[in-house]
C-alpha positions in Angstrom: -24.0 -15.5 -1.4 -20.3 -14.8 -1.1 -19.4 -11.3 0.1 -16.6 -9.4 -1.7 -14.3 -7.3 0.4 -15.1 -3.6 0.3 -12.7 -1.0 -0.9 -11.9 -0.1 2.7 -11.3 -3.8 3.6 -9.0 -4.3 0.6 -7.1 -1.1 1.7 -6.8 -2.5 5.3 -5.5 -5.8 4.0 -2.9 -4.1 1.8 -1.8 -1.9 4.7 -1.4 -4.9 6.9 0.8 -6.6 4.3 2.9 -3.5 3.8 3.1 -2.8 7.5 4.5 -6.3 8.2 7.1 -5.8 5.4 8.1 -2.4 6.8 8.6 -4.0 10.3 10.8 -6.7 8.8 12.8 -4.1 7.0 13.5 -2.4 10.3 11.4 0.8 10.0 10.0 2.6 13.0 6.4 3.8 12.6 5.9 7.5 13.3 2.3 7.8 12.0 -0.3 5.4 10.4 -3.3 6.6 8.4 -5.7 3.9 7.3 -8.4 6.2 5.9 -9.1 5.8 2.2 -7.9 8.7 0.0 -5.7 10.1 2.9 -2.0 10.0 1.9 0.5 8.9 2.9 -0.6 5.8 4.8 2.7 5.4 6.7 5.2 7.9 8.0 8.2 5.8 8.9 11.8 6.3 10.0 15.0 4.3 9.8 18.4 5.5 10.9 17.0 9.0 11.4 15.7 9.2 7.8 12.0 9.9 7.5 10.0 8.3 4.7 6.4 8.6 3.5 4.8 5.4 2.1 1.7 5.4 -0.1 -0.1 2.0 -0.1 -2.5 1.0 -2.8 -4.7 -2.1 -3.0 -4.7 -3.1 -6.7 -7.3 -5.4 -8.2 -7.8 -6.8 -11.7 -7.8 -5.3 -14.3 -5.6 -2.6 -12.8 -1.9 -3.4 -13.1 0.4 -3.4 -10.0 3.0 -1.6 -12.2 0.7 1.4 -12.9 1.1 4.3 -10.5 -0.8 7.6 -10.2 2.2 9.8 -11.1 0.4 13.0 -10.3 -0.5 11.9 -6.8 3.0 10.5 -6.2 4.5 13.8 -7.3 2.3 15.7 -4.8 3.4 13.3 -2.0 7.0 13.6 -3.1 6.8 17.4 -3.1 5.3 17.3 0.4 7.9 14.9 1.6 10.7 17.1 0.4 9.6 19.8 2.9 10.5 17.3 5.6 13.6 16.0 3.8 11.8 12.7 3.7 12.0 9.9 1.1 8.8 8.8 -0.8 7.9 5.2 -1.4 5.0 3.5 -3.3 3.7 0.2 -2.1 1.3 -1.5 -4.6 -0.4 -4.6 -3.4 -2.1 -6.7 -6.0 -5.0 -8.7 -4.5 -7.2 -11.3 -6.2 -9.2 -14.4 -5.3 -7.2 -17.4 -4.2 -8.3 -19.6 -7.1 -8.2 -16.9 -9.8 -6.3 -13.6 -9.5 -8.8 -12.0 -11.9 -11.7 -12.6 -9.6 -12.5 -10.3 -6.6 -11.4 -11.1 -3.1 -14.2 -12.8 -1.1 -14.5 -12.7 2.7 -13.3 -15.8 4.6 -11.7 -17.3 1.4 -8.0 -17.4 0.3 -6.6 -14.6 -1.7 -3.8 -14.2 -4.2 -1.1 -11.7 -3.6 1.2 -9.9 -5.9 3.5 -7.6 -3.8 6.7 -6.4 -5.3 7.7 -4.5 -2.2 8.1 -0.8 -1.6 9.5 1.2 -4.4 11.3 4.5 -4.0 9.8 7.3 -6.0 
């Protein structure tokens, strides 16, 4: 039987995708937190400006465009204490053949990643 990725594995995959993007964008990593439900996932810096990044693995039927506004406001309030920017990084993940099916171990996956969004 084919084994679906766990919530933690989906989270790790999303973090890897966002982490590579942040590297390409020239950010320096100050802290990384890959535990589920621990926010933010990345504390980064570029040109002396600190930023907090919240990463979410999104699977069907959730929409990549939907954001937990209450959580993001909490993170933003916390970031302000450090004069840091806040970003949201949603990563839509689905099976390689059909985005609406779950991601399965050792099989291709579909990706919908619009990039980091300033909150």
